[in-house]
N, C-alpha and C positions, 0 to 999 in steps of 0.2 A: 314521104318526101316533102309535102307541104309543111309538116311540123318543123323539119330540118331546116327548110329556107326561112321560116318564120323566126326560128331561134338564131340563125346567122343574122338575119335583118335586125333583130332586137340587140344583138351584140354590137353591130355597126353604129346603130343609133346611140347606144350607150357610150361608145368611144368618141363619136362626134360630140355629144353633149359635154363630155369631160375634157375634150381636147382644148389647147390654147386658142384654137380658132374661134371658140365661143366667146372669148374675152374681147369683144368688139367695143367700139366707142359708145354704142347704145347702153352698155353696161355701166359706163362711167360718165353719164351725162355732165355732172358738176365737175368732174376732173377735166373733161374736154373743154368745158367753159373756161376753166382756169388757164389751160394752154392758149386758147383763143385770146383772152384778156392779156396774158403775158406777151403774145405776139403784137397786139395792138399797142401796148404800152411802149414797146421798143422799136416800133416801125414807123418811119416818117412817111406817111401816105400822102399828105396834103402839103408838105413843106420840104424844102431842102435842108440838109444838115452838113456842117463842116466843124472841124476840130483840129487842134494840134495834139498829137500824141507823142509821148516820151516812153520809149521801150527800154528797159534794162534787162538784159539776158545774163543769167548767171550759168556758166558752164565750167564744170570741174576741170576740164582740159584746157579751155580757151580763156578762162577768167571772165571778167566783166566786159560787157559791150553796150554802148549806149546808141540807140537809134532814134531819131526824131523825124516825124512823119506828118505831113500835112494831109488830112483826109476830107474828102468831098463824097456825099452820099445823095442819090436821088432814087429812093426806094421805089416810087411809083412807076419808074421806067426801068427798075433793075439795073441801075448804073452806080458805079463809083469810081473814083479816081484817087490814087495815093501817090504822094510826091515825096521822095526821100530828102530830107534837109541835112541830116547829119548821119553818120560821120562824112567828112569831106571826101573820103575815097569812094563813096557811094552816092554823093550829091548829084541829083538830076536823074537818078533812076526812078522809075515810076511804074504804076499798074493802072490799067484801065479795064473796067468791067462794063459790057454793054449786052445785057441779056444773057445768053448762053456762052458768050465770048469773053475770055479774060486774057489780056496781053500784058507781058512784061516789056518795058523799054529800057534798053542799055545805051546811054548817050556815047559811050566809048565806041560802040559799033555802029551807032545810029540805026539799029534794028529792033523790030518788035518780034517777039516770040510768044506763041501761045503757051499759056500755063493753065493750071487747074485751081479751083477753089480748094481742093484737099491739100494742096502743096503747102509746105511750111513757108512763112513770111520772113524773108530775109535771115534765114538760118535760126530763127527763134522758135519758141514753143507755140507761138501763135500760128493759126492757119489762115489763108486768104479768106476762107468762109467766115472767120470771125468778124470781118469788117463789112459783111453784107447783112441784110435784114434777117432776123430770126424767124423761123416759120415752123415751130414745133407742131403746131396744130395741123399743118398741111403736110409735113414731111413724115410724121411718125404716128404710129399707132400705140395706144396705151396697152400695156400688158398687165400691169398691176400697180397698186398704189397702197401707202399706209400713211399714217400720221406719226409725227414724232417732234423732236426738239433738235434744233442746231444752235448751239449757244443758248442765248436767251429767247430765241425765236421759235414759236410754234410753226411747224411746217408740214406741208404735204410732200411725201417722197414718192416720186412717180417714176416707174420704169417704162421705157419707150423702145419700140422697135421700128426701124426705118421702113417706109413703104416703098422705097426705091433705092438705087445704088448711086443716086446723085449726091447724097449727103456725105460729109466727111466721116461720120462715125455711124455705123449701123445700128449700134445699141448705146442708149444713154440712160443714166439715172439722174434725176434733177430733184433739187431741195427748193421749194417755192414757199414764201411766207404766206400764212393763212390770211393775215389781215390786209397786207398791201400788195400782194401778188407779185413779189420780186424774186428773182432767181439769185439764190445765194450760193449755190454749188452745183457743180455738174460732174459726174464721172462718166468718161467716154470710152467705149469699149470697141474692139476690133470685131471682125465677123466670127471668130472663134471665142468671142466674149472675154478676151484678155484686156484688162485694164490698160489703156494707153495714156491717158491724160486725166488730171483733175484740175478743174477750172473753179476759181473762187472769185466772188464778186462782193467785196465787203463794203463798197461805198457807192452811192447812187447820187445822181443830180437831175433836178428837173430842167428840161430844156423845152421851152414852149409848152405844148400839152403832153409831151412825152417825159418818161423817166428812164434814163439809161445809166449803165455802170460808169462811174467816174474812174474806177480802179478795176483792173482786172488782173488776176495772177493765174498763170497757166503752169502746172507742175508736170513735168515729164516723168511718167511712171515707169519708163524703161531705162533711163539714165539717172542714177541716184545723184542727187544735188543739183540737177538741171532745171531751171525754171525761168519764166519771163514775167515781168510785171509791167503793166501798161498803165499810164496815168493820162487822162483826158484833160485838156485845158482849151481855153478860147473856143468853147462850144457855142454854136450859133445856129438858128433856123432862118437866117436871111437868105434871100434868093441867090442861087448860084447861076451865073451865065451859062447858056447852053454850050458855048465853045470849050468849057472846062472838061466836058466829057467827050473829048475827041482826041484822036492821036496827034493831030497837029499841035494841040495845046501842050501835050507832053514833050514834043520835040522843041517847041518854042521856048518853054521854061527852062529846059535843060541846057540851053546855050550859054 
């Protein structure tokens, strides 16, 4: 009997050692450091950030649509505000995130409605979460990685699995440059690991001590021909007044 139990115990230990659970962050310390460096590079911990964004959405059914958005971020407080400038029919609409709460404001009804970071932004291929701070190192575990090329760039190709259900995509594969630690590409997958979206970041800009994408391209992998391109302009790390991150401000500027 003792030999039987010892045999079962040996098999269980072998299964545990070979299981994906063994692929913890401790096995990839240098890759974990890359994720942390990537987060630091694109997160504004000590300063505010603002920009004007132009979004062009190509939809095979609805054609082209242009949206211009004024963006404000205060990452250290987990806050952002988004104000729609164009098109005229949506001017005055806005978003306000404060910690775990995200509201959408519609000036036509003068009401706020709770929404989610996972929701699409203004019917585009961008998600509300794309405008908050990235935290790959905090929200995901590394499952595997390899080295390769993306165009002329030597990259790490890192597969990630979400630690919790608060993220928009539970599985992500990212391409990060070896020399500059810049995110060039991301493939984002559903819970059943179906490819939902491909994100491309072909152009970056230095803003203060940070380097962030100047251009982002989000390709819908479920609707052929649907994609959204975002171009960032007027980027600044000048201080933003506290009142900008309030519901009262959204109501005021929409009048």
